[in-house]
C-alpha positions as CSV (number, residue, x, y, z in Angstrom):
1,M,127.7,15.1,-180.8
2,T,127.4,13.3,-184.2
3,G,129.6,10.7,-185.7
4,D,131.3,13.1,-188.0
5,A,132.4,15.1,-185.0
6,L,135.2,12.5,-184.8
7,N,136.8,14.1,-187.9
8,R,136.8,17.5,-186.2
9,D,138.5,16.4,-182.9
10,E,142.0,17.5,-182.4
11,F,144.2,16.0,-179.8
12,T,145.0,18.5,-177.1
13,R,148.3,16.9,-176.1
14,D,151.5,17.2,-178.0
15,T,152.1,13.8,-179.5
16,S,155.0,14.7,-181.7
17,H,157.3,12.4,-179.6
18,A,154.8,9.6,-179.1
19,P,155.6,6.2,-180.3
20,N,154.2,5.0,-183.7
21,R,152.0,2.3,-182.2
22,L,149.5,1.9,-179.4
23,R,150.1,-1.5,-177.7
24,L,147.6,-1.5,-174.9
25,A,144.1,-0.2,-174.2
26,V,142.9,0.1,-170.6
27,V,139.2,0.2,-170.9
28,D,136.5,1.0,-168.3
29,M,133.5,-1.3,-167.7
30,V,130.2,0.2,-166.5
31,G,129.3,3.1,-168.8
32,T,132.0,2.3,-171.3
33,T,131.8,-1.3,-172.4
34,I,128.7,-2.3,-170.4
35,T,125.4,-0.7,-169.2
36,D,123.6,-1.7,-166.0
37,D,120.6,0.7,-166.4
38,G,121.3,2.5,-163.1
39,R,121.9,-0.7,-161.0
40,T,125.1,0.7,-159.6
41,E,123.3,3.7,-158.2
42,R,120.4,1.5,-156.9
43,A,122.9,-0.8,-155.1
44,M,124.7,2.3,-153.6
45,S,121.3,3.6,-152.4
46,Q,120.5,0.2,-150.8
47,A,123.8,0.3,-148.9
48,L,123.1,3.8,-147.6
49,V,119.6,2.9,-146.5
50,E,120.8,-0.3,-144.7
51,H,123.3,1.8,-142.8
52,G,120.8,4.3,-141.4
53,I,120.6,7.0,-144.1
54,E,117.0,8.0,-144.6
55,P,115.9,7.9,-148.2
56,G,115.0,11.4,-149.5
57,S,116.8,13.2,-146.6
58,S,119.3,15.9,-147.4
59,R,122.1,13.6,-146.1
60,F,121.0,10.8,-148.4
61,E,120.8,13.0,-151.5
62,S,124.2,14.6,-150.7
63,M,125.8,11.2,-150.3
64,L,124.2,9.8,-153.4
65,G,125.3,12.9,-155.3
66,Y,128.9,12.3,-154.2
67,A,128.6,8.7,-155.4
68,R,127.4,10.0,-158.8
69,D,130.2,12.5,-159.1
70,T,132.8,9.8,-158.2
71,M,131.6,7.1,-160.6
72,G,134.6,5.2,-161.6
73,F,136.3,5.4,-158.2
74,S,136.8,2.4,-156.1
75,K,133.4,1.8,-154.4
76,L,135.2,1.0,-151.1
77,T,137.0,4.3,-151.3
78,V,133.7,6.1,-151.9
79,F,132.2,4.4,-148.8
80,H,135.2,5.4,-146.8
81,H,134.6,9.0,-147.8
82,L,130.9,8.8,-146.9
83,F,131.2,7.1,-143.5
84,E,133.7,8.2,-140.8
85,E,134.2,4.7,-139.4
86,A,136.1,2.2,-141.5
87,V,134.1,-0.7,-140.2
88,I,130.9,0.9,-141.4
89,A,132.4,1.7,-144.8
90,E,133.5,-1.9,-145.2
91,S,130.0,-3.1,-144.2
92,A,128.3,-0.7,-146.6
93,N,130.6,-2.0,-149.4
94,K,129.6,-5.6,-148.7
95,V,125.9,-4.6,-148.9
96,F,126.6,-2.9,-152.2
97,E,128.3,-6.0,-153.6
98,K,125.6,-8.3,-152.4
99,A,122.9,-6.1,-153.8
100,Y,124.7,-5.8,-157.1
101,D,125.1,-9.5,-157.4
102,H,121.3,-9.9,-157.1
103,M,120.9,-7.3,-159.8
104,I,123.3,-9.0,-162.1
105,D,121.1,-12.1,-161.9
106,D,118.1,-10.3,-163.4
107,G,119.9,-9.9,-166.7
108,G,120.1,-6.1,-166.6
109,V,123.8,-5.9,-167.1
110,R,124.4,-5.8,-170.9
111,A,127.2,-5.1,-173.3
112,I,127.1,-1.6,-174.9
113,P,126.5,-2.1,-178.7
114,G,129.8,-2.5,-180.5
115,A,131.9,-2.9,-177.3
116,E,132.8,-6.5,-177.8
117,D,133.6,-6.0,-181.4
118,A,135.8,-3.0,-180.5
119,I,137.7,-5.2,-178.0
120,L,138.1,-8.0,-180.5
121,W,139.3,-5.5,-183.2
122,M,142.0,-4.2,-180.9
123,R,143.2,-7.6,-180.0
124,E,143.2,-8.7,-183.6
125,S,145.1,-5.6,-184.6
126,G,147.9,-6.5,-182.2
127,M,146.9,-4.4,-179.1
128,Q,146.4,-5.9,-175.7
129,V,143.3,-5.0,-173.7
130,C,142.8,-4.5,-170.0
131,L,139.3,-4.2,-168.6
132,A,139.4,-2.0,-165.4
133,T,136.7,-1.2,-162.9
134,G,136.0,0.5,-159.6
135,F,134.2,-2.7,-158.4
136,G,135.8,-5.2,-156.2
137,R,137.2,-8.4,-157.7
138,H,134.2,-10.6,-156.8
139,T,131.8,-8.1,-158.5
140,Q,134.0,-7.7,-161.5
141,N,134.2,-11.4,-162.1
142,M,130.4,-11.8,-161.6
143,V,129.9,-9.2,-164.4
144,L,132.4,-10.7,-166.7
145,E,130.9,-14.2,-166.2
146,S,127.4,-13.0,-166.7
147,L,128.4,-11.5,-170.1
148,G,130.5,-14.5,-171.1
149,W,133.5,-12.2,-171.2
150,M,136.0,-14.2,-169.1
151,G,139.0,-14.3,-171.3
152,L,137.7,-11.6,-173.7
153,A,140.5,-9.2,-172.6
154,D,144.2,-10.0,-171.9
155,L,143.8,-8.7,-168.3
156,S,141.1,-7.5,-165.9
157,L,142.0,-5.3,-162.9
158,C,140.2,-3.9,-159.9
159,P,141.5,-1.4,-157.4
160,A,142.6,-4.1,-155.0
161,D,144.9,-5.5,-157.7
162,A,146.8,-2.2,-158.0
163,G,146.8,-0.6,-154.6
164,R,144.5,2.4,-155.4
165,G,141.7,2.8,-157.8
166,R,140.9,5.8,-160.1
167,P,141.6,8.7,-160.3
168,Y,145.0,7.4,-159.4
169,P,147.1,5.9,-162.2
170,D,147.8,2.6,-160.4
171,M,145.6,0.3,-162.4
172,I,147.0,1.6,-165.7
173,L,150.6,1.3,-164.5
174,T,149.9,-2.2,-163.1
175,A,148.6,-3.2,-166.5
176,V,151.8,-1.8,-168.2
177,L,153.9,-3.9,-165.9
178,A,151.8,-7.0,-166.1
179,L,151.7,-6.9,-169.9
180,D,155.4,-6.0,-170.3
181,L,155.1,-2.7,-172.1
182,D,158.2,-0.5,-172.4
183,D,156.5,2.9,-172.6
184,V,153.3,4.4,-171.0
185,R,152.9,6.4,-174.2
186,E,151.9,3.1,-175.9
187,V,148.7,3.1,-173.8
188,A,145.2,4.3,-174.7
189,V,142.8,4.8,-171.8
190,V,139.0,4.7,-172.5
191,G,136.2,5.6,-170.1
192,D,133.0,7.5,-169.4
193,T,134.0,9.4,-166.2
194,S,136.3,12.2,-165.2
195,S,138.2,9.8,-163.0
196,D,139.0,7.6,-166.0
197,M,140.4,10.6,-167.8
198,L,142.4,11.8,-164.8
199,S,144.0,8.4,-164.3
200,G,145.0,8.3,-168.0
201,V,146.6,11.7,-167.8
202,R,148.4,10.9,-164.6
203,A,149.7,7.6,-166.0
204,G,151.1,9.4,-169.1
205,A,148.9,7.7,-171.7
206,S,149.1,9.2,-175.1
207,L,145.4,8.7,-176.0
208,V,142.8,9.4,-173.3
209,A,139.4,8.9,-174.9
210,G,136.1,9.8,-173.3
211,V,132.8,8.2,-174.3
212,L,129.3,9.6,-173.9
213,T,127.5,6.3,-173.0
214,G,127.9,6.7,-169.3
215,S,128.1,9.1,-166.4
216,H,129.8,12.3,-167.5
217,S,129.3,14.9,-170.1
218,E,131.8,15.9,-172.9
219,T,132.6,19.1,-171.0
220,T,133.4,17.2,-167.8
221,L,135.5,14.6,-169.7
222,R,137.5,17.3,-171.5
223,A,138.0,19.3,-168.3
224,A,139.5,16.1,-166.7
225,G,142.0,15.7,-169.6
226,A,140.3,13.8,-172.4
227,T,142.3,14.2,-175.6
228,V,139.3,13.2,-177.6
229,V,135.6,12.5,-176.9
230,V,133.4,10.2,-179.0
231,D,129.8,9.0,-178.8
232,S,130.7,5.3,-178.0
233,I,133.4,2.8,-177.8
234,K,132.3,1.4,-181.1
235,Q,134.1,4.4,-182.6
236,L,137.4,3.4,-181.0
237,P,138.8,1.3,-183.9
238,L,138.4,4.3,-186.2
239,L,140.0,6.6,-183.6
240,V,143.0,4.3,-183.2
241,E,143.4,4.0,-186.9
242,K,143.4,7.8,-187.4
243,R,145.9,8.2,-184.5
244,E,148.2,5.6,-185.9
245,A,148.1,7.1,-189.4
246,R,149.2,10.4,-188.0
247,H,152.3,8.9,-186.4
248,C,153.5,6.7,-189.3
């Protein structure tokens, strides 16, 4: 997809009754605003191995495949699906978090080009920004601190803050309440996975934007409800400006 494809995108949802202004962007982290060069998957693999799943076995590949398909979900929820016993799932999640902490220390978690500028643009234009993740709170804070992003957004949320993670709408609705919005149609949701798109649709956001810098393809994102798909979050300011112009 090229940059000028943005001009050809048509919103698939009827926005004739949408408010004139977007007031909040709920933005995903890994794959959308940051890249970790596969460290999430490597930490998941380590958690599986340390809980008796043989690398390269059919069970290992099936479990890792499920983890790939559910990128964006709460990691604890993923482990609960993969292991029958809750105590094992919680132990695996702790291994994942510890492994990821070590991987953060090697400097491999980086901002996607243009992501910080896009967040700053939104805030300067009068929008509020919430950074949302499937990580636990400790891991989310470690990532934000490593990038110098503590305080970059108005709010950061993880699944434990809201009750349920994606693809449920809980984090988006929690942000709406916490930031005192009147209308869920004033929300834009941005992410790289089908679960990001589903959560946006279920919350009632008027703009559900998929980006191609992460896990899922344009076809997958659109099938999950994306109203528009762009190459990268750096195109979000133009996307918002075009959307606002259409509703003035």
